[in-house]
C-alpha positions in Angstrom: 88.4 108.0 107.6 87.3 111.7 107.5 85.0 111.1 104.5 83.3 108.2 106.3 82.7 110.4 109.3 81.2 113.2 107.1 79.0 110.6 105.4 77.8 109.3 108.7 77.0 112.8 110.0 75.2 113.6 106.7 73.1 110.4 107.0 72.2 111.2 110.7 71.2 114.7 109.7 69.0 113.4 106.9 67.4 110.9 109.2 66.7 113.6 111.8 65.1 116.0 109.3 63.1 113.2 107.6 61.8 112.1 111.0 60.7 115.7 111.8 58.7 115.8 108.5 57.2 112.3 109.1 56.2 113.3 112.7 54.4 116.4 111.3 52.6 114.2 108.8 51.6 111.8 111.7 50.3 114.7 113.9 48.3 116.0 111.0 46.8 112.6 110.2 46.0 111.9 113.9 44.4 115.3 114.2 42.3 114.8 111.1 41.2 111.4 112.2 40.2 112.7 115.6 38.3 115.6 114.1 36.5 113.3 111.7 35.4 111.0 114.5 34.5 113.8 116.9 37.4 112.9 119.3 39.9 115.1 121.1 43.6 114.6 120.3 45.3 114.9 123.6 48.6 116.8 124.0 48.4 117.5 120.2 51.3 115.2 119.6 52.4 111.7 118.7 55.2 109.6 120.0 57.3 107.2 117.9 56.9 103.5 118.8 59.0 101.8 116.2 61.2 102.5 113.1 62.2 99.9 110.5 62.7 99.4 106.8 59.7 98.1 104.7 58.9 97.9 101.1 56.2 100.0 99.5 53.8 98.9 96.7 56.4 99.5 94.1 59.0 97.3 95.9 61.2 100.2 97.0 62.6 100.3 100.5 61.1 103.0 102.7 61.3 103.9 106.4 58.2 102.6 108.2 57.4 104.5 111.4 54.8 103.5 114.0 53.4 106.3 116.2 51.2 106.2 119.3 48.9 109.0 120.4 46.2 109.6 123.0 42.7 110.8 122.4 39.6 111.3 124.5 36.0 110.6 123.5 34.4 112.2 126.5 37.0 114.7 127.7 37.4 112.8 131.0 39.5 109.8 129.8 42.6 108.8 127.8 42.6 106.2 125.1 45.4 105.0 123.0 45.5 105.3 119.2 48.2 104.4 116.7 49.2 105.0 113.2 51.8 103.7 110.8 53.6 105.7 108.1 55.4 104.2 105.2 57.6 107.0 104.0 55.3 110.0 104.7 52.0 108.3 103.8 49.6 106.8 106.3 49.0 103.1 105.8 47.3 102.3 109.1 45.4 104.5 111.5 43.7 103.0 114.6 41.6 104.8 117.1 40.3 101.6 118.7 36.8 100.4 119.4 34.4 102.9 120.7 31.0 102.0 122.2 28.2 104.3 121.3 25.5 104.6 123.8 22.0 105.1 122.4 19.2 106.1 124.7 16.6 104.6 122.4 15.2 101.1 123.1 14.8 98.5 120.5 11.5 97.0 121.8 
């Protein structure tokens, strides 16, 4: 019984540390995407939306984490973005649709 308790505590500690590393990777990916698009990552953080098991391209089970974050394109608004990590690699990053206003006319 004691060994099972120790194994459960070790697994919980591993999950917690692995989640911290994944969160750091998610923040870095969100920041890089916002910088590349000329957006402002608000609060400089991400929040976890879901956690589940998924298979990678090699068929191995990995933890798949979905994160949400907020960004601004004008500095006066908040828009939702999201990203999905499989392990510690970004597989999906979404900053939503943005309308670009152009002052030129087409006629």
